[in-house]
Each structure stands twice: as C-alpha cells, then as structure tokens.
C-alpha positions as CSV (number, residue, x, y, z in Angstrom):
1,M,-7.0,26.1,10.7
2,K,-8.8,22.9,11.8
3,E,-6.5,20.4,13.4
4,R,-6.1,17.1,11.7
5,K,-4.6,13.8,12.7
6,R,-1.6,12.5,10.7
7,F,-1.0,8.8,10.3
8,A,2.8,8.2,9.8
9,F,2.5,5.6,7.0
10,V,5.9,4.3,6.7
11,L,8.4,2.4,5.0
12,S,6.7,0.2,2.6
13,L,6.8,0.5,-1.1
14,G,3.6,0.3,-3.0
15,M,0.4,-1.7,-2.6
16,V,-0.1,-5.2,-1.4
17,L,-2.4,-7.0,-3.7
18,G,-5.0,-7.8,-1.2
19,A,-7.3,-5.4,0.5
20,G,-5.3,-2.3,-0.1
21,M,-2.3,-0.3,0.9
22,T,0.4,-1.8,3.1
23,L,0.7,-1.2,6.8
24,Y,1.1,2.2,8.5
25,S,2.4,3.0,11.9
26,S,0.4,4.1,14.9
27,V,2.2,7.5,15.3
28,F,-0.2,10.4,15.6
29,A,0.7,14.1,15.6
30,K,-0.7,17.5,15.2
31,N,-0.6,19.1,11.7
32,D,2.3,21.4,12.0
33,E,2.2,23.1,8.7
34,P,4.8,25.5,7.3
35,A,3.8,29.0,6.2
36,V,1.7,28.8,3.0
37,S,2.9,31.0,0.2
38,A,0.6,33.3,-1.8
39,L,-1.8,31.5,-4.2
40,P,-0.6,31.3,-7.8
41,L,-3.5,33.2,-9.3
42,E,-2.4,32.9,-12.9
43,D,-2.0,29.2,-12.7
44,L,-5.3,28.8,-11.0
45,R,-7.0,30.8,-13.8
46,A,-5.3,28.4,-16.3
47,F,-6.7,25.4,-14.3
48,S,-10.2,26.9,-14.2
49,E,-10.0,27.6,-18.0
50,V,-8.9,24.0,-18.7
51,F,-11.7,22.7,-16.4
52,G,-14.2,24.7,-18.3
53,K,-13.0,23.6,-21.7
54,V,-13.2,19.9,-20.7
55,K,-16.7,20.5,-19.4
56,S,-17.9,22.1,-22.5
57,D,-15.9,20.5,-25.4
58,Y,-15.0,16.9,-24.3
59,V,-16.6,14.3,-26.5
60,E,-18.6,12.9,-23.5
61,T,-20.1,14.5,-20.4
62,V,-17.8,14.2,-17.3
63,E,-19.1,14.8,-13.8
64,D,-17.4,17.6,-11.8
65,D,-16.3,15.4,-9.0
66,K,-14.6,13.0,-11.4
67,L,-12.7,15.8,-13.1
68,L,-11.6,17.2,-9.8
69,E,-10.5,13.8,-8.4
70,N,-8.5,13.2,-11.5
71,A,-6.9,16.6,-11.2
72,I,-5.9,15.9,-7.6
73,K,-4.5,12.5,-8.5
74,G,-2.5,14.0,-11.3
75,M,-1.1,16.6,-8.9
76,L,0.1,13.8,-6.5
77,S,1.4,11.5,-9.2
78,G,3.8,14.2,-10.5
79,L,5.6,14.4,-7.1
80,D,7.1,10.9,-6.6
81,P,6.0,7.2,-7.0
82,H,4.8,6.9,-3.4
83,S,2.5,9.9,-3.1
84,S,-1.1,9.5,-4.1
85,Y,-4.7,10.4,-3.4
86,L,-7.0,7.8,-1.9
87,N,-10.7,8.2,-2.4
88,K,-13.1,6.9,0.2
89,E,-13.1,3.4,-1.1
90,E,-9.3,3.2,-1.4
91,F,-8.8,4.7,2.0
92,K,-11.1,2.1,3.5
93,E,-9.4,-0.7,1.8
94,M,-6.0,0.5,2.9
95,R,-7.1,0.4,6.6
96,I,-8.6,-3.1,6.1
97,G,-5.2,-4.4,5.0
98,T,-3.4,-3.4,8.2
99,D,-4.4,-6.5,10.2
100,G,-2.3,-8.9,8.2
101,K,-5.2,-10.8,6.6
102,F,-6.7,-9.9,3.3
103,G,-7.8,-11.3,-0.1
104,G,-5.6,-11.2,-3.2
105,L,-2.4,-12.5,-4.8
106,G,0.2,-11.7,-2.2
107,I,2.6,-9.4,-4.0
108,E,3.9,-5.9,-3.1
109,V,3.9,-3.7,-6.2
110,T,4.7,-0.2,-7.3
111,M,4.4,1.8,-10.5
112,E,7.4,2.2,-12.8
113,N,7.4,3.7,-16.3
114,G,3.7,3.2,-16.6
115,F,3.9,-0.5,-15.7
116,V,3.3,-2.4,-12.5
117,K,6.6,-3.6,-11.0
118,V,6.8,-6.4,-8.4
119,V,8.8,-5.3,-5.4
120,S,8.5,-8.8,-3.8
121,P,6.1,-11.7,-3.5
122,I,5.0,-12.5,0.1
123,D,6.0,-15.8,1.5
124,D,3.4,-18.7,1.3
125,T,1.0,-16.8,-1.0
126,P,-0.4,-17.6,-4.4
127,A,2.0,-15.2,-6.1
128,Q,5.1,-16.9,-4.6
129,R,3.8,-20.4,-5.3
130,A,3.1,-19.4,-9.0
131,G,6.7,-18.2,-9.4
132,I,6.3,-14.4,-9.4
133,K,9.7,-12.9,-8.6
134,S,11.0,-9.6,-7.3
135,G,11.7,-7.2,-10.2
136,D,9.0,-8.7,-12.5
137,V,7.2,-6.1,-14.6
138,I,3.5,-6.8,-15.2
139,V,2.5,-5.6,-18.6
140,R,-0.9,-7.2,-19.1
141,L,-3.7,-8.3,-16.7
142,D,-5.7,-11.0,-18.5
143,D,-6.3,-9.4,-21.8
144,T,-6.0,-5.8,-20.6
145,P,-2.8,-3.8,-21.1
146,V,-1.4,-2.1,-18.0
147,K,0.0,0.9,-19.8
148,G,-2.1,3.9,-19.1
149,M,-3.6,2.5,-15.9
150,T,-3.1,4.0,-12.5
151,L,-1.7,1.8,-9.8
152,N,-5.0,1.8,-8.0
153,D,-6.8,0.7,-11.2
154,A,-4.4,-2.2,-11.7
155,V,-4.7,-3.3,-8.1
156,K,-8.5,-3.4,-8.4
157,I,-8.3,-5.7,-11.4
158,M,-5.8,-8.0,-9.6
159,R,-7.9,-8.2,-6.4
160,G,-10.9,-10.6,-6.4
161,E,-12.6,-13.4,-4.7
162,P,-10.6,-16.4,-3.5
163,D,-10.3,-19.3,-5.9
164,T,-10.7,-17.0,-9.0
165,S,-7.7,-16.7,-11.3
166,I,-6.0,-14.0,-13.2
167,M,-3.4,-14.4,-16.0
168,L,-0.4,-12.1,-15.6
169,T,1.8,-11.3,-18.6
170,I,5.3,-10.5,-17.2
171,V,8.5,-9.2,-18.6
172,R,11.5,-10.6,-16.6
173,D,15.2,-9.8,-17.0
174,G,17.0,-12.7,-18.7
175,E,13.9,-14.0,-20.4
176,P,13.7,-13.6,-24.2
177,A,10.0,-13.3,-24.3
178,P,7.2,-12.2,-21.9
179,L,5.9,-14.9,-19.5
180,K,2.3,-15.8,-18.9
181,I,1.7,-16.8,-15.3
182,E,-1.7,-17.8,-14.0
183,V,-2.3,-16.9,-10.3
184,V,-5.3,-18.2,-8.3
185,R,-6.4,-15.6,-5.7
186,D,-6.7,-16.6,-2.1
187,I,-7.1,-15.1,1.4
188,I,-3.7,-13.8,2.4
189,R,-2.7,-14.4,6.0
190,I,0.7,-13.0,6.7
191,Q,2.8,-14.6,9.5
192,S,5.5,-11.9,9.7
193,V,8.1,-14.0,11.7
194,R,9.2,-17.6,11.2
195,G,12.2,-19.3,12.8
196,R,13.9,-22.6,13.3
197,L,17.3,-24.1,14.2
198,L,19.5,-24.7,11.1
199,E,21.5,-27.0,13.3
200,P,22.4,-27.1,17.0
201,G,23.4,-23.6,18.1
202,Y,22.5,-21.7,15.0
203,A,19.1,-20.0,14.6
204,Y,17.3,-18.9,11.5
205,L,14.8,-16.0,11.7
206,R,12.7,-14.9,8.7
207,I,10.7,-11.7,8.7
208,T,8.4,-11.5,5.7
209,Q,6.9,-8.1,6.4
210,F,6.9,-5.5,9.3
211,Q,3.6,-5.5,11.1
212,S,2.7,-3.9,14.4
213,A,3.5,-7.0,16.4
214,T,6.6,-8.1,14.5
215,G,9.0,-7.0,17.2
216,T,7.1,-9.0,19.9
217,S,6.8,-12.0,17.6
218,L,10.6,-11.9,16.9
219,R,11.4,-11.9,20.6
220,K,9.1,-14.8,21.4
221,K,10.4,-16.9,18.5
222,L,14.0,-16.3,19.5
223,S,13.2,-17.2,23.1
224,D,11.5,-20.5,21.9
225,L,14.6,-21.3,19.8
226,K,16.9,-20.7,22.8
227,K,14.8,-23.2,24.8
228,E,14.8,-25.7,22.0
229,N,18.6,-25.4,21.6
230,G,19.1,-25.9,25.4
231,E,22.0,-23.5,25.6
232,A,23.2,-20.1,24.4
233,L,23.0,-19.6,20.6
234,K,26.2,-19.5,18.7
235,G,24.8,-17.4,15.8
236,I,21.7,-16.1,14.1
237,V,20.7,-15.7,10.5
238,L,18.2,-12.8,10.1
239,D,16.6,-13.2,6.7
240,L,15.1,-10.0,5.2
241,R,15.2,-11.0,1.6
242,N,12.1,-9.9,-0.4
243,N,10.8,-8.1,2.6
244,P,9.1,-4.9,1.2
245,G,8.8,-3.1,4.5
246,G,5.8,-2.1,6.7
247,V,5.5,-0.3,10.0
248,L,8.2,2.0,11.1
249,N,7.8,1.1,14.8
250,A,8.2,-2.6,14.0
251,S,11.5,-2.1,12.2
252,V,12.8,0.0,15.2
253,S,11.6,-2.8,17.6
254,V,13.5,-5.5,15.6
255,A,16.7,-3.5,15.4
256,D,16.4,-2.6,19.1
257,A,16.3,-6.3,20.0
258,F,20.0,-6.5,19.0
259,V,21.4,-3.0,19.3
260,T,22.1,-1.8,22.9
261,K,22.9,1.9,22.5
262,G,22.8,4.9,20.2
263,K,20.4,5.8,17.3
264,I,18.5,3.2,15.3
265,V,17.1,5.6,12.7
266,Y,16.0,9.2,12.4
267,T,13.8,11.1,9.9
268,E,14.1,14.6,8.5
269,G,11.3,16.5,6.8
270,R,9.9,20.1,6.5
271,V,7.2,19.9,9.2
272,K,8.1,19.5,12.9
273,D,6.4,16.2,13.5
274,S,8.2,14.5,10.6
275,R,11.6,15.0,12.4
276,L,11.9,12.0,14.7
277,T,14.8,10.1,16.4
278,F,14.6,6.5,17.6
279,N,17.2,5.3,20.1
280,A,18.1,1.8,21.3
281,S,17.5,0.4,24.7
282,P,20.2,-1.5,26.6
283,N,19.1,-5.0,26.0
284,D,20.5,-7.5,23.4
285,I,18.2,-10.6,23.3
286,A,20.8,-12.5,21.3
287,N,23.4,-12.1,24.1
288,D,26.0,-10.8,21.6
289,A,25.7,-13.9,19.4
290,P,27.0,-13.0,15.9
291,I,24.3,-12.1,13.3
292,V,24.3,-12.4,9.6
293,V,21.5,-10.4,7.8
294,L,20.5,-11.6,4.4
295,V,19.2,-9.0,2.0
296,N,18.5,-8.6,-1.8
297,G,16.9,-6.2,-4.2
298,G,13.4,-7.0,-2.8
299,S,14.5,-5.8,0.7
300,A,13.0,-2.3,1.1
301,S,12.2,0.5,3.5
302,A,11.7,-1.0,7.0
303,S,14.1,-3.9,6.0
304,E,16.7,-1.4,5.0
305,I,16.3,0.4,8.4
306,V,17.1,-2.8,10.3
307,A,20.0,-3.7,7.9
308,G,21.4,-0.2,8.1
309,A,21.2,0.0,11.9
310,L,22.9,-3.3,12.4
311,Q,25.5,-2.4,9.8
312,D,26.3,1.0,11.3
313,H,26.6,-0.4,14.8
314,K,28.7,-3.3,13.5
315,R,26.2,-5.6,15.2
316,G,25.6,-7.7,12.2
317,I,27.3,-8.7,8.9
318,I,25.1,-7.8,5.9
319,M,25.2,-10.4,3.2
320,G,23.5,-10.8,-0.2
321,T,22.9,-8.2,-2.9
322,K,22.1,-4.5,-2.9
323,T,18.8,-3.5,-1.4
324,F,15.9,-1.7,-3.1
325,G,16.8,1.8,-1.9
326,K,13.5,3.3,-0.6
327,G,14.5,5.8,2.0
328,S,11.4,8.0,2.2
329,V,8.5,8.2,4.7
330,Q,4.9,8.5,3.7
331,T,2.2,10.1,5.9
332,I,-1.6,9.4,5.6
333,L,-3.6,12.6,6.0
334,P,-7.3,12.0,6.3
335,M,-9.4,14.5,4.4
336,N,-12.7,16.1,5.5
337,N,-14.6,14.3,2.6
338,G,-13.6,10.8,3.9
339,A,-10.7,10.5,1.5
340,A,-7.0,10.6,2.4
341,L,-3.8,12.0,1.1
342,K,-0.7,9.8,1.1
343,I,2.2,12.1,0.8
344,T,6.0,11.8,1.2
345,T,6.9,13.8,4.2
346,A,10.4,12.8,5.2
347,R,13.6,10.9,4.4
348,Y,15.0,8.5,6.9
349,Y,18.6,8.1,7.8
350,T,20.7,5.3,9.3
351,P,22.6,6.0,12.6
352,S,25.7,7.2,10.8
353,G,23.6,9.7,8.8
354,R,23.3,7.8,5.5
355,S,20.3,8.4,3.4
356,I,19.7,5.2,1.3
357,Q,17.1,6.8,-0.9
358,A,17.7,5.6,-4.4
359,E,21.0,4.2,-3.2
360,G,20.2,1.1,-1.1
361,I,22.3,-0.8,1.4
362,E,25.5,-2.2,0.1
363,P,26.1,-5.6,1.7
364,D,29.4,-6.2,3.6
365,L,29.7,-9.4,1.6
366,I,28.2,-9.6,-1.9
367,V,26.8,-13.1,-2.4
368,E,24.6,-13.8,-5.4
369,Q,21.9,-16.4,-5.1
370,L,23.5,-19.3,-6.9
371,E,22.1,-22.8,-7.4
372,L,23.9,-25.5,-5.4
373,A,24.6,-28.6,-7.4
374,K,26.2,-31.8,-6.2
375,K,29.0,-33.0,-8.4
376,D,28.0,-36.2,-10.3
377,E,29.2,-39.3,-8.4
378,P,29.9,-42.6,-10.0
379,E,27.0,-45.1,-9.8
380,V,29.2,-47.5,-8.0
381,D,29.9,-46.4,-4.4
382,R,33.6,-45.7,-3.7
383,L,35.4,-48.2,-1.5
384,R,35.9,-46.9,2.0
385,E,38.1,-48.1,4.9
386,E,35.1,-49.4,6.7
387,D,34.3,-51.7,3.8
388,L,37.6,-53.5,4.1
389,R,37.5,-56.9,5.7
390,K,39.1,-56.9,9.2
391,H,39.5,-53.1,9.2
392,L,40.8,-51.7,12.4
393,G,38.3,-50.2,14.8
394,N,38.5,-46.6,16.0
395,G,37.9,-47.2,19.7
396,N,34.8,-45.0,19.9
397,G,32.3,-47.9,19.8
398,D,28.9,-47.7,18.4
399,A,27.9,-44.5,20.1
400,A,30.1,-42.4,17.8
401,A,28.4,-43.8,14.7
402,D,25.0,-42.9,16.3
403,D,26.2,-39.4,17.1
404,N,27.3,-38.8,13.5
405,K,24.0,-40.0,12.1
406,E,22.1,-37.8,14.5
407,A,24.1,-34.8,13.5
408,E,23.7,-35.5,9.8
409,D,19.9,-35.9,10.3
410,G,19.7,-32.7,12.3
411,K,21.0,-30.5,9.5
412,D,18.5,-28.2,7.9
413,T,17.5,-29.5,4.5
414,A,17.0,-25.9,3.1
415,L,20.8,-25.4,3.2
416,A,21.1,-27.7,0.2
417,D,18.9,-25.4,-1.9
418,D,19.7,-21.9,-0.6
419,Y,23.2,-20.9,-1.4
420,Q,23.0,-17.5,0.4
421,L,21.7,-19.2,3.5
422,N,24.4,-21.9,3.4
423,E,27.1,-19.2,3.1
424,A,25.5,-17.2,6.0
425,L,25.8,-20.3,8.2
426,N,29.4,-21.0,7.2
427,L,30.2,-17.3,8.0
428,L,28.7,-17.6,11.5
429,K,30.8,-20.7,12.1
430,G,33.9,-18.9,10.9
431,V,33.2,-15.9,13.2
432,N,32.9,-18.3,16.2
433,I,36.2,-20.0,15.3
434,V,37.9,-16.6,15.3
435,R,36.3,-15.8,18.6
436,L,37.6,-19.0,20.2
437,K,41.1,-18.2,19.1
438,K,41.2,-14.8,20.7
C-alpha cells in the first residue's frame, strides 16, 4: 500500500469563519493501518444499485463525481460531528487558515441538530464586537435557512470580502425570540496571547486560541510582565474562557510552562501513531506562583488539555463553569485526488487518565459570570474624619496619601466589569495569605 503522510489535526472544534478549518499540529507519521476486513459485497451491490437508480431516475442529471463526493460526505457525517471530507477547495482553505490571519467573521462553529452552533467568538473580531456569544445557534444566514445545509456550505456563505455584511438570525438561551445580528466581515488577525498586570504582583494571561507559536508567545509575555513588575510574581490568572482549542503541541507547551514532571496528556486510538504520550520538562517559568485558570462552556479541546493537566497536577485552581467536553483528536489524511479526509483517530486523556469527551472539565470552584453593580450611594458625599475641622493627623505625612492614590490608579479597570476575573484575583490573594501564615 502506498505510504501517506498523516497530519495530526488536533483539538479544535469545528470551523473558524475565515479561510477554513482551524489549526492542525505539525506531527507527521506513517500510515499504520489495522488489518482491513473483507469487503461487504452485498452492501456494495446495494450502493451500486442506488447509484444507478439516481443516475437514471432522478429529476435532473447529476454528474458522477458529485454523486460520489456526496456519498463520501454522507459516510463521514454519520460517524461523529468532527469527521468530514474536504474537497480540493476546502482542503486548500483549511491550510490557508493555519497562519492566524484570514478573512471572515471570527467565530468558531460546529454543527448540531442540523444548525450551526457557535463554540466561541474570537477576541477582537467582528463577531465578538457584534455581540455573538458562545452557545448561540445560527438558524438563518441573511434570508437562507441553515437547516439542511452542511457545515461547509454554511461557512462558505458566512465568509466573504472585508467590509461586506451578513445578517445572522440566532436562537439564544434565555431570549424569548430569535435575535437578528448584523456582522460586518473583516480580515481576522489572531493574537493568541495577551497579558498585563492586574495590579502589582498579579499577572493576567489570556490565550484566545492555540497556534503553533502560542507556547513561545506565552513565555515571552510572562517574562515581560516579570520585568514590568520588578520582582517575583505573587500570582497568575490564566484565562482560557471561550478558547475553542487549536494545535496539540501548543497546548502541551503551555501546560509544560507550569508543570515540572509527569504526563501532560496522552492519546489512545486504534492505529499505532495515534497513541502518543507528552511529558513535562523540569522548568516552571512561574517559579511556583499560584495560578487560577478561568474556563467556561466555550473552553474546548486544547484548552481542556491545559486545564486538565494543571488540575491533575494540582498546579492550578480551575475556576468558572464546566468546559465544552471535546476530548477527541482529528487527523487530516491527504488523498491522492488532492482532497483530504478529516477523521477522528483518538481520544485524549488527562494525566490521571480522565477522558473528558462529552464530560468536560469540572472547575474546582464554580463561579458564574455575574454582573458587578455598585450599590447606589446618596448624592451627597458621606462625612469622613478628614472633613472635620482640626482633625488629628495620622503621622504619615503627604507621602501616604500619594501612595494610596497611586495604588488605586494602578488597579486594572477590567476588574470592575468581570466578576470571574475579580474572584480569581481575590483567590490568588487569599492563597498568598495562607502561604505567609505557614
């Protein structure tokens, strides 16, 4: 049998609405196929008979290649939501999307019950700015119903030139009627790692998607934040909310940045090259600073690998809501005709042997995303000690007042709007208090 290369396409959910499929890893291996059973001759005769009937009796003439492609797609769609056949055009577009720059809306989608379901919007994209949310179900594209379309067909409609718009009709939990949201297409440039200091000593790292260079970018960003802080960090918030996944090697690299020994993840499948184990190297770039990992229902695949590894090694506290639960690995098999087969080849497992397929990662602390609201204050400011005439000084002089003002100004403004992030920071401070008392 002719040897073929296999691309381990891992750990992302559906399709990114830009140039094509989401990222795949750079793992290559020989095609180690199990023994093939005898051909089901009776079933093949039935297929041949159906093919002939369609050719002769269908109301319109259908080309042979179209009928066969549809038959192949039907075969794959009956397996699981993540296996599919990519024709030449779709395979080309999938590869274009691997450099982190493409045209489209900026949402990761999958197919569910015949409709397009949003796994998550990507940060700083038209979809996020328009208000698209994880869990939204798209039922109509402009005036065209989604029901009956393939995922590829729906994605083709949603792609387009920058500055053109599309009207999405969306069903959202909690809304009494479908929502109509107009999204203007744009070039999507994904910056996979962002970071800043929430306040002195406490770093915030946000990973939007796992790309090939995400591990390197994370290390550089954390190094920059250490220099900005001027001393060792007291804690890190790692934000994986609404991160749909991406490259397997990138998720391993991120987890390895904080885990110093043991397994990070392993995969199990039928063929030999789908059985892989990834182990940690002895280097913690955070120097044992406590970590809180934020997750939600839009955290999938590669995000769940990182969260699962840190949870099993007790290296981080997982906070938020239950993750998506996509624990399977897809492999891209290029075909001789220029097309490709994307097929599920393995399940992945956390270091302790957990498969999160259809289960998800349960956070150590369940924290819903609530809206922070300041209690109404009276219009007239309350009287304070400092307002009293001839009040007694505190002996600290003016410097203390300046220090307090500087500390207040240095607090991250996002904490006022993001309840989960605020709780993560409070938890890190609590962990440090406990450490000091030991």
